[in-house]
N, C-alpha and C positions, 0 to 999 in steps of 0.2 A: 281248300280253307280258303274265300278272299283274303287277300293280303293289305298292304295299308291300301295300295293303289287302287283297289279294285274300292274296298269302302268309300274312299276321299272319292269316286268317281260316283259313288252312290250318294252321299251327302252331298255333292255339287248339284247331281240330278231331281236331287228332292225340294234342294232349297226353292224354287221358281211356285212347285206345287203344292209346297205345304208352308211354308211362313208367311204370317199374319192368318191362319183358319185357325176354328174354334172344334176342340172335340165335344163331339155331343153324344154319343154314344159308345158302348167295348164289348166287344163278346168275343171267345175262347171257347175254343174245344180241345182243347191238349192241354192239361195242367202243367205239367211240367216244361211250358214252354213259359210261361209266368212265374218268374223268380223270387221277387220280391215286391211288394207284401203280397200276402193273399189276396186272390181275384176280386172279391169284395173290398177290400180298404183300395185294391190299386182302382174298380171303378171309379168309390167313391171319390176319391181325388181326382182323378185321370180327367172326367166329365167335366166338360165347363171350361175347361184352360185353352188360352191360347198357343200358337207356338211363336213362341220368338225368335229361336235361329237355330241352325244345325249344324252340329259341330263333330269334330270325330275326336277320339282318345286312341290310339292304337288301332286295334281291329272292330271299336267298338263305336257306333253309330251312334254320338250324344244328339237327342233332339230339346232342345230347352226349351219347357215348357214358362209358363206366367210363376208359377210356387214348385216345381217339381223338373225333375230330371227322367227323360222317357229314354233309356240307353236300349239299345237291341245290336243282338251278335250274332252277326249272322249264320255262323258255322258252316258247314259242307256245303248247303244245298239252301240256305237261305234269299228269298228276295224279297225288298221292301219297295210298296210302289203305290202313288195317287192314281183312282180310276172312277168315274163315275158310277153311284151306288148302282145303277141299273146296267153296267156294263160286266162282259162276261170276259176273262184272258184264260189262255189256255193253263196259265200256273194257279188260275183259282181254282184247279183240283185238289191241292196241298194248302190249301188257307187254313191257320189254325189260327188267327187273331187280326180283327177287325177294330177300326177307332172310323165310327162316324164322322163328318166332320160336316159345318154349319152349310157350304156352300153344295151338299147335295153329293157331295164324294165321299169315297173314304180311302183312308191309309190301310192297307192288308199287308201283312206278314206271310207269303207262303214261303215253306218248308216242306220237303218234299222226304228229307232226311231224319225231319221233327228232333236234330241237334240245337236248333236255332232256340235262342235266350233273350225274352224279352223282361226291363226292370223299371220300376218306377222308384225312385230313390232323391235323396237334395245333396248328394258328392259325388263327383265321378270316381273318388277312391274308394269312396265303399263297394263299389260292384269291382273295379279293377285292380285293388290289393298294390301289391309294389310291382308294378312297370314301369321297366324304363325309362327314359326319357326317350320325345320323338326326335327320329334322325332327321327330320327333315323343317325342324324350326331353327329358328335364327341364332338361339343360346346354345345348339348343339354344335361347338365348334368344334376343330381338330384337335384343340386343347383338350377339351370335355371327353371327346373319343380317347385318345391316348392317356387320361388320368382313370378311365372308367378301366382300358386294359391292364392298368399295374399291377401286380398280382396276382392275373390270373392265366392259368396254364390247361387249356380245353383248346380240343379241336376249333379249327376255326367256323366248319361250318354248324358245328352245334351251338357255338358261342351266339351267333348270328342269329341262329334260332331261339335263345333261351332270351326270352320278353322282358327280364327282368335284367339284362344289357342293355338293349335297345327293345323299342315298343316299336311292332309292324314286320317287321322282317320276316318270312314265310318261307318254304320252299322253293319256291320261284326266286325271287328274289334274290336268295344268298348265294345261291345257283350262280344266278348273270350276275352280281356284284364281284365275287370272286373270280371269275372268268373276266370280267373286264381288270380288274387288278394282277390278274394272270400268280395267283395263288392258289396251293392245292388244296383240297375242303380237310383233309387230313394234317394238313400243317400247324403244328401249337402254336397259339397266339403268344408266347412268352420267344416266342424266338425272333419277332420279328423286326426289322431294323427301324426306324424314325422315315426310312423313305417308302417304305412298306405299309406302314401302318396311316402317312397320312395317301397313298395309294388307295386305300383301301377304304378310309372313310369319306374319299370322293369318291369310288365304286360305288359304294351301299347308296351314296343320296342320287349320283349320276342314273344308276339303275330303278330307283322310285323314281325317280323326276319323270322318266322314261314310260315306266308303267302308267303315271298319272297321264301323261302325255298321249299316248295310246287306249287310254281310258279301259285299263284292266285288262289280263285276259279271259278272254270266254272259254274255255276248256272241256267244262264240263259245266256246273251250275248257273254260273254266276251270268248275269244280265247286271244292265243298266236299268233303272228305272222306268224308261220307257220298251223293255223287253228286247232292246237291239243289242246285239255283241260286242263287248270291247276287243279289238287288235291289236293286244301286247305279246298274244303267240305268234305273231307274223314276225316280229322282230327278236324272237329271243335266239341268241347264241351259244349256248349251253344248256338251260332245260328243255327238257323233253326231247332231245336230237341225239340220241345212243346212235350210232354208227354211222352219223353223218358225217362228211368235211366239216374240221374245222374254217371259221371264217376266216384266223387269223393264215392257217399253216397247211391244213389239207388232211390233218390228221381225225381221224374217225373219233367223236367224241365219245368217251368210254361213261359206264353208270357203273355206284356203285354204292354202299346202304352207308351212311352215316347217322347215327343218333336217329335209327332205325326209319331213317328218310333217303328215298332214291336221291341218289345225289350225278350230276352230271358234269364233267370236267373234261379241257382235253392234256390227256396226260404228256404232249410236248408244251405247250405252252406253260402249265400249272402244275411243274415237276415240286417234287418234294426237293428240297438242298441235296439229301443223300441219293439222289437218283441226278443229279446235273451232274455234267462233263461230258 
């Protein structure tokens, strides 16, 4: 599933192609994709609205209209792109939602697995629920991070995946952040020292910023709006590198399951305290 860096890359890629354009039509062929309101209400409200801005909240794309918010969650295989209405693309075979634009273009939502969702709402919170803070916002300081850890005793990998703790981090960037901070994914959050908390805070943010800089990880379905791949997968230290040598010490990277997710780490660099010695 695309994580914060992938969704941020899509948002940045859509802005020059979509901002300022007016929606003239709405089409869908897979009802579960349209979450709220009903398709009839959706069409009545969205047609005629101009795109004012495009933002991101966690893993949601937030298209700010004149009088509503059009929100998209890509899930596993979703792609969102602007194209001339008469153009054909390989991804079109899985298009389930189209928005016609006054420019003669379309905003298309392609989703082979059909898990993606599209919402029309008045407030982000009505869709996202109790999501945690944005880890890259200026307001998300080390002190805020430390305060959110207080009273929690959870495996670090599971905690980073908890979207109510912080928003937008998924399996890939959790592994990368833990590798950078030299913390074992099975370490419990209430055992961290102040120095380790500071390191984890920095490493979560740096892993996400690097993911954005490399325009996301195209391991499976994820593509940028122009159809090209991101390159984050070429720069991983831990994720997906099972049995390959650690970039720091040469020990083969191990893979275990934590919180039902494949989890990659270096058994030498990321030892549990009981294993050190």
